[in-house]
N, C-alpha and C positions, 0 to 999 in steps of 0.2 A: 149550703152545703156543709153541714160537720167536720170537724178536722177528722174524725173517723170514717168520713169519707173514699174521694180519691186520690185525697193528699196523704194516705198512708204508701203508696205507690211513689210519693214522688221525694227523691233522695238526698235534695239537697235542703240547707235551711228555709229556703223561702223562692217560689217560682221570680223571674225575670217579669219587667213591667210588660205588661198584653197576655203575658203568658197566662196566668190564671183565666183571665176572660176566655182566651182562646181553651183551654180546660174546661171552662165550663161549656163554652157552648159545643165543644167536641161529646162532651159527655152528654148532654141531651139529646143531641141528636144521634147518636149512636143506642142511648135507651130506647128509642124510639126506631131504631132499624133503620135511618135514612144513611146515605153516603155522605160523605164532606170532601168538599174542596177547599186546602189550605194551602197559599202562599202566605211563605212567611222567609223575610231577608235573614241575612246571618244576626245571630245575637236574640232572634225570637226562639229559638231552644224548641224547632219543630219534632223535634223527635219526640220528647217528654210532651210535649203539650200534647203529642196524639198517644204516645203510647200507654201513660198513665189513666186515663179515663177511658182508653178501650179497656186496659183491665181490670179497671174496677168494674165495669157494665161487665164484663166477661165473669167477672166472681160474683156479680148480682144475678145469671142469668144463665150460668153452665156452659160458658162457652171458652171456644180457645182463639186466641189471638198471632195472628200470621202476620208477621213484618219483612218487609220483602225490598229488596234494592238489587241493582245491577250493577251497583259501583263497589269495586275490591272494599275500599278507604271505606263506604258507609258501615260496610257489613262488620269491617271492626271497632266503630264509632258504636252500634245496635250491641254488639257485645260488652263492649262498659259501659254503656248503659245501661243494660240488664243484671251485671254484676251492682252495678252503686244497689239499684231496684232491692235486689236479695238482702239488701243488709239493711236493709228499712222494713223489708215486707218478703218475708217466702215463696217465694211463687216455683213450680216447676218450669226449667226453662231449658230448651234443645236449640241446639244451632245444626241446621240439618245443608248437607252440600252431598251433590251429585254422587251416583256410587262410584264413578270414573276416578273422582281424587279418593277415592278413601278404601278401592280394593289391592288386598296385600298382596295376589296374585296376577292383576292387570287383565282382569278377563271382560268380553263383554256382557252386553245384559242379557242375552241368548242363552250363551258358553255359562255365565252366572245361573241363571232359572234352571239348567237342566243339571250345573253342578250340586245346586240344592236341593233338588229333587232326587237326586243319585244319592247322597250323600244321607236325608234324612230316610231312603228307605234302607241303607247300610245300619243304621241307627238304630231303627223299627225294627227289623232282623235282629238284629243283636241284641236288642231287649229282650225278644221274642223267645230268643233262643237262652237265656238265664233265665228266666220267668219254668219256660219248660224244664231245663235242667233242675232247676230246686224243685218242682212240683213230680218228676222222676227219683228223685234221690227220698221226697218224703214218703210216697207209694212204694218205693222199692222198702224201704224201712216196714211202711205197715204190710205188705207182701210176706217178706220174711215171719213176722208174727203169724201167718196163716190165713191172710185175709187175702182168698180169691180173689174178692171182685176188684180190693187194690190191684194185684198182678194184673188183672184186665186192662184197669186203664191205666196203668204202666205202660204195658203193650200198644196202648193207643198214643199214649203221649212221645213214647220213640217212635213211632210211624211219621208223626208231626217234627220231631227233633229231625228226623231224616229230611223230611223236606226243606226244613228252615236249612239244613247245611247245606244242600241242594242250592241252594234259595241264595246264601251268601256268598256260594262258589263262584255261582253266577255276578253277584254284584261289585265281588273283588277284582274282578277284570274290567269294570267302569271307573269313568273317573267321577272322582270325588274330592272334596275340598275339607283339607285337616283344619285348615281355619273356622268354618262352621262347623264343624263333626265338633271341634273343642266345645262352640257353643252350644252344643246338644247334649253330650256329654259331662259337660265341666259345671262348678258351682259358680254363676255367675252374681249371687247376687252383690258379689263384692266391687263388683262396676257399675251398675246400679245406685250403690250406694256413693260411690264416689262420682257415679255421672250428676246425678241430684245436691252433692254436696256446694256444687258452685255454679256458672256458666261455662261450661267446656264448651273449646271450638273444634273443630272438624281436623286440626291439624293434631290437637291435644288426645284426643279419643283416638284416632289413627295410631299414635307412640303408645298409649296407655296398651290398647288392646293386640297392637304387634308383639308387646312382651311377653304377652301375658297369653302368646298364638292366640287371641280369637277375632274374629270376625268381628269387626267393630260397627259397621254400616250395618250389618243385620241384626244387633242389638240396641241401636239405635231404632233405630223401625219400629220392634219389638216393645222399646221402653216408651216413648215416645205418645203412647196412648192416654187421653185424658190432660197432656201437660199442660199450664197453662198458658206459654207463649209460645210460640217459634220463631227465628231466625232464618231465613231461606234466601234463594235466587228468583228471580222473575218465571224463569220456567214452572217452577212447581203451582206455578196460580195458574201462567198465560196458557200452557197447553193442555188441555184436554184429558188426556189420555194421563199424562203423566200427574194433573191436581185429581182424577177421580184416584188413584190407588196412595196417594199422597194421602187425600181425606180418611181413608179407609184405615189407613197406617194409622193416625190420628185417633182413629174412631168416633171422628163427626161426622154429619152430615153439615153439607154446605150452609145450611141455616144456621146453623152451630157453629161458624167464623167470620170472627172479624177481621177482616183482611186491611192494614196496611200498607201501602205502595210510598215510599220513600223515592227522589228524584224523579216523581212521577209524571214528569215532563218528556222522559224515555220510553212512558209507555206504548205510546203509538209505534215507534218504530218495533220495539221491543215483541207487539203483540203480531206486530205485519211482518215479521219475519219467522215467529212461528205460527206462522199460516198457511205461510208458503212451501210451493211443493214444488223438489225440484228432479229431475232424472238424469241423470249421464248417459252421453254415449256409451260406454263401457260397461255402465250396467247392461246395456241392452245387448251388444259384442257377448258378456258374459252367461246371460239367459238365452242367445242362441245356443251356445256352444252345450250349456246344458241341457237346452231341449236336443240337441244333435247326440247325446252321449244315455238318451232314453228310450226304450223302446217301445214306451206308448203311445197308444194309437192318437191320443188328444194331443201328442206333441207337433204334428204335421200342422193341427190347424192356431197352433197357438205360436209356430214358429212364422206362419203363414202372416201373422197380424202385425208379430212383432218386430217381424222383418221389415215389412212394407213401411213401421215407423220410422226405425230405423233409417232407413235409405230413404225416405223423405227427412228426416232431421238434418241427414249429413249435405242433402241437395241442398236444402235452403239456407246453409250459413254456407257452402262453398258460391251457389252462384247470390249472393251478397258480394263477395271479395269484386273489388277492382283492381285494376294494374298494381301490380306488386304491394298489394294491403294482405296477403296473404302471409309473406314472408316479414309484416310489420307485427302481427299478433306476439303479444308477451305474456307472461306466466298468470295476469292476473285477469281473472274473468273480463271477457270485453262483449257485452251486448249488441246482437244483431236484430234492427227493426223486423218485424214481422207482421205487426198489428195493420189492420185495414181500417178504413170509413166505412165502405161501402159493400164490404163480403168479410167471407172468414178471413182470419190471419193465413198468410203464407205458408206454415208449417202444415197446418192443416187440411188446404187446398192441394197439397202435394201428399199428402199423405192420402186423401179419395182419390188423390190420380192411380196414385200407384198401389192400391189394393187391388185385391181381386179375388174373390171366396164367396164363399155361401153367407158372409155377412159377418160384419164386424163386430154387433153384438155377441153374435153366437162363438165368434172365435175368442173374444176375450174372454167370454164363459168359460172355454176351456182350457183356457191359458191361467184364470185365478182357482179353478178344480186343481189343475193340474201342479199348480206352484204352490197351492194349500198342500197336498199330498206328499210333493216330494220338501216340504219345508218342515213337515213331522217326518220324514223319513232320516234327516241330516239330525232333527232333535235326539231319535232313537239311538242313533249311529252313535253322537258322540254321548248319549246315556249310557251305551252297551260299551265302552270304550274304542271302539274300531277307529275312532278319530281323535287328534290331538287338541283339533280344535271345533268350535260348531258352528258350520259351514251354516252362510246367509244363504238362501233359496233366491236369488236374481232375478229368475222369471214370474215371480209373487209380486216383486218391488217391481219390474217394469211392467207386469200388465195394469198393476193399482193406478199405475201413474197414467199410464194410457186409458185407461177408462176413464178416471177424473177428468183428464183433458176432455173428451169428446163428451164425458156427460155434465159437467162443469165448469169449462170455457168459455160459457158466453154468459157464465152468472154474472150479472152486476156485481163490480166492484174490484173481478179477475182481472188481470193482464197479462196475455201470455210473451213469452219473450224465450229468444235463443240465444245461448251466451256462445263463445269458444275460447278458449285458452291455447296453450303452448306446454307439453309436458320436458320438464326441464333435465330429463334423464333420456328421451329418445326423441328427443327434439317434432314428437306428436304435433299437430294440430288436432284436438276433438272440440267437441261442442255437450251442448247440455239442451234441454229443454224445461222451462218452467211456468208454473202458477203463479204468479206475484200478484199478493192481496194487497189490496188499493186502499180497501176500507176496514180498519181493526179492531170499528164496532163489532163487525162479524165476529170477532171470538173476544172482545171484554165486555159486549152486553150480555152475554151470556151467564160470564160472570158476576157482574155487577148483580144481575137479578138472582144468581144461584145464595151468595152468601149473603149473613145477617145485614149486615154492613160494611164500609170500604170508609178510609182515609186517603184520602192521596195529596200528598203534601210538595212542593218543591218552591225552591226561591224564586223559581218561573213557569207558574202554571197558568196565568194570566194570556189573556181573556179567560173566563169563565165557561161561556157561553160557546168557547170553542173548545175547547175542552170538553163538555158536556155533549156536544154534537157529534165530536169527531169520536169518542169512548164507547155511546151510548148511553152516558148516565141520564136519569131521572130525577129531575128536583130534587136537585144536589143542595147540601146546604152551605156557602161560600164565604171566607172568611180570608182578609188580607194584612198583615202588616208589617209598614215597611221598616226599612233601617233605624232601630232603635239608637242607636249612639249618638252623639254631638255632631250637628250639622258643623259647628265650627270647625271638627276636626280632618273634615274631606271637601274636595273642590270634585267637581265633576263637570269635563269642557268638552264640548265638540269641537274639534278644530277644524277649520274650515280647509284643509288641504285637499288637492283636487280630486275626485273621486275616483276608487280602483277599482272601475270597470276594470273586462276583462281584457277588450280591445287596447286599453291605454296602459295598460298595465307595465307595458315597453318601452313608453313614450320615457327618452331622457329626460327631458323635462321634469312631466311629475314624477320620477324617481328621486332627482336631485330634488327636491322641493319635500318630499317624503322623509329621505333619508337625511337633510336638515335639520326634519321638525322633530325626528326621533331621536336626534344627536341633543337637542335642546335639551327635551326632556331628560334622557339618560346625563346628560351632564348637571341640570338641575335638583336631582333627585338626591337626598344624603342619603345613598345606601342600593339596594338592588330596585332594577326594574324589572318587570315582566312585561314583556309585547307577544301580543297575539296577533298572527295572519291568518287573512283568507286558506292559506294551505301548506304545504311543507315548503314548497319552490318558493313561495315568495318570502318567508319565514327564512331559508338560506339568503337566498338574492338579498334582503337588509342585511342579516346579519354580514354578510362578508364587506356590504357599504358602510355599517359602522364600526368593524373592525380596524377598518382601514383610516379613521379619525378620531377614534375614542382610546381614550387610556383607561376603559373600563373591560374586567375580563368579558367574553361575548362567549354565552352558551348558545347550542345549535339543539336543538331537535330534531330529531331523524326517525322514520319511519322502520323498525324494527330495533331500536333503540332503547335500553331499559329506562322508561320513565323516573321511577325511583330513582334511581342510582344518579340520574341529571340533574333530579330536584335535591338530592344530599350536596352534591358538589354545586349547586349553585347557593343553595341557602346559606351555607358553609360561607361563603366568599362575602365580604362587605361593601364591594364595588362591581356589580356584574349586572350585566342584561343576560335575560333568558329569551329567545325568538323561539315560537312554536306554534304549532299550528292552530284556530279556533274549532277544528273539527278531531282535536288530538286528546289524550288522555288526560293532561294536566290543566284540561278548559272546564274541567268542572269535578267534583267530589275529593278536591288537593287542596288542602289549604295552605296558604303563608301566611302563617302568623308572626305577631311579633315584628321583627325585624327581617323576617326572610324573603318579605317584598314591600316596597314603598310607594311606589307608583306602579300603575296596571295601565298598558295601553293595548286601546283595540285598533290595530291599522285594517282599514277597509272595514266592507257587510261579508260577512260569512254566508253569502247564498248556496242552498248545495248546487249539488253538480245538477245543472237543468239537462238532464234527459229525456228520453225518451219515457221513460218508467216516472221520470216525475210530471210529464206532461200528460201521462194516464192517472198519477194520482188526483191531480187538480182536476181532470176532466170527472172523475170518480166525485168529486167533491162538489163540483158546480153538479151532477145530474142528483146526487143526493140529496144538499138542503136548496135547491134551485134558485140558484142567484147567481149572478155575472160576478166574473171575477172573484167567487168566492173560493175557489180552486184557490187560485195566486195566494188569497192571504191567509186560508188555513193549511196549503201546505210548503207555502215559500218563505212569506214576509215573517210572520208568525215565528215560527223554529231560527229563521234566523234572527229574529231578533233576541229568541230567547238564549242561545249560543251567545250571543253578545254578551247578555247580562250575566249569564254565569260567570263567562269570563271575569265581569267587572267585578263580579263578588268573591275571587281569590284574593283580593286583601282585604282588610280593614274588619279582623275577624274580634274584634274585642273597643269596649268603649273609650279606652285608653290610647288607639294605634290611629296615627296619622298618617294621612294619603292622599296621593291623587289619582285619579282615575279619567284618564282621555280617549276620546273618540276620534280619530284621527280619518275623518272623511267626511267633507260636505252634506251628505246625506242624511247623518245624524244632524244637522246644524235646523234649529227650526226657519231663519231667517233663509233656508234654499229650500225652503218647502212648495214655493210658486214654481222656480226656476224648473225643480228634477220631478216633478208632479209624480206618479205610479211608486218612481227609483226612491221619493224620498224615505225614510224610516223613521223618520223621527215621532209622527203620530201616531206610529205601532207599540212605543213606550207606554206603558202605563202611567196613569195623570202625572202622581207624585213624583215618579220616577224624572220623569219626560219634564216637569218642572224645576229640579235639580241642575238639569243639563246647560252649561252657559256656554253660548255662543263664542267662540273668539278667530281671530285671525294668526295664523300659521307662527307668524314673525312675533306676536305678544305674549305666544304660549311660556317663553323661557323668564319673563318679565313676574309674569303671574305666578308661575311657581316660586320662582325664587321668593317673590313676598309671603306667601303661603309660608313656604317652609320656613322663611326667615321669623315670621309672627308667632310660631311654634318652637322656635330655637330648636331644630330640628338640625341646622348645621354641627358639626365641630369646627369651630373656631369660624371664621368669613366666607358668607357668601361666596360661591363661585360668580364672577363677572360675566352678565348676562350678554 
């Protein structure tokens, strides 16, 4: 590979160790149109290792690179890397965000679409009027010179002008968007020149467009055709409807796109979320009110089927409540189990029992057709200015959901769920029905087949064969690069504190030993300590226990709190401990560089909530991959260890840093494997990481840490007494 190849896109002096090899392999794979699974620890330079060869292949084969993430911090990193690349090799790059975050007048998608159509119609009519006025003036001059034909032509033009004026009078009563109108009537060359001078963020685009009273989102859509690089969120690729539009804006067919997924261990859950369909009881209420207000003869049939499903939904969750349980429902959605092993789910059975009529399919067809017509009427009313907002047709939404429930609910990988919540304002309990997607490959498999090639990169994407199976990848090229920093600068301990099984967490003896061990680690750390727990409740519990006996400042992460503000306060300290959840936003995508944190503790094993959904996912994986305990491994063990590995990666972000990583729970220990059986997670770690784990008794951790940090002259003065 000559230096004029992909290295022209590399913005720094030279690649890291292993980075050149990774770029070579990724370039070769993308050239052949292959998918790549790429695991790289901190310091591997995963972003540039993937982006640089992808841009070269795109340049060689006339394609567009789309790099995507669901982590906000990584989006900023992509922008920084793209800007660095443009300093070396000019590329046209844009950062794309959803319309809702870039709209200057804060309207929904349907309203925006109607406003665009109305505005364009007004502008087109005004242009026609201007052209006709110019034409009639020319004809007037010719007719005054005695040209009879010109006089006749002018009369015809005047008739057209009268028609246009009447049309404009009607259009002026309709809703329009002044920002989009300026897009159509003003010179926007300056905007596009500014846009491609650098890599602009959505916030910068919004602010620039707002000053010029332009719609930046629509201009961005117009300007991204044929660009070299797009930075965007997962939903632009994982939602099939959005993806189709997105590729159309790019002016690319799917096979002309190279997709790069960062934090790719999150793709599984993101794909599942995008595929899941829900419909609230309130949507059915609104649909039935909507049908009651129309005199269309199909309304009775539509109301017949929707009301039966509505009543069945209410009856299903009401029947599930035991004594006093209804009063305990909170403001978060709580699942009501309805699936059965030997028959249809409870909601479907209740619906079939309650429904009576000419036929469910016939009534649903009537509801769908009527809903489509009502939806068109609502759009027309908004266009014509008869309504201030664009009404959504609830009948259409409810009918589409019931149709999917009946026709698709029994398909492989779909799990029927009913959930309930309490309205904080009215104190009303209401429910929703949901078709939960257990197998994400039903979403991702088609995407990977359509595009030219993909790179899925993460620090925790192994085991590769599991990722391939779960996401539907065929014959992917795999590569893994471990932490390239000096091993002498780190220690990773598996501390044999009691296993924090949920049944043991309230045991005073367990709490005391865990608290003592955390306290020892915090005291022996020359600087800040990060402490991750299985949930926010445990984080709060041990924060209180540590605060009562430690001189260090204790920070507690809580749901709803600004994670960035908490992080800033913590890193500004020099003797603090931050207690947070392994399932929180600080566990991945957030770096604690330099002296921000020196020690990271993972306390307990972060198993996901093992509810009926989790059980359904396990069963779906068992069935799809035909293996005993495959579901437990794919759906529970591996995601759990990935969470742990992500948390460990928050510290030691450069070769010069020195730090300790400690896993506080016997389930991480190699010695405990024979005793714990399937609950041991030691064997789930990749081999090279497992080899670094040092089993240690809780009482000896303080001595080991004191010696380690002392050997690196990390203490300011005398080391603390053990």
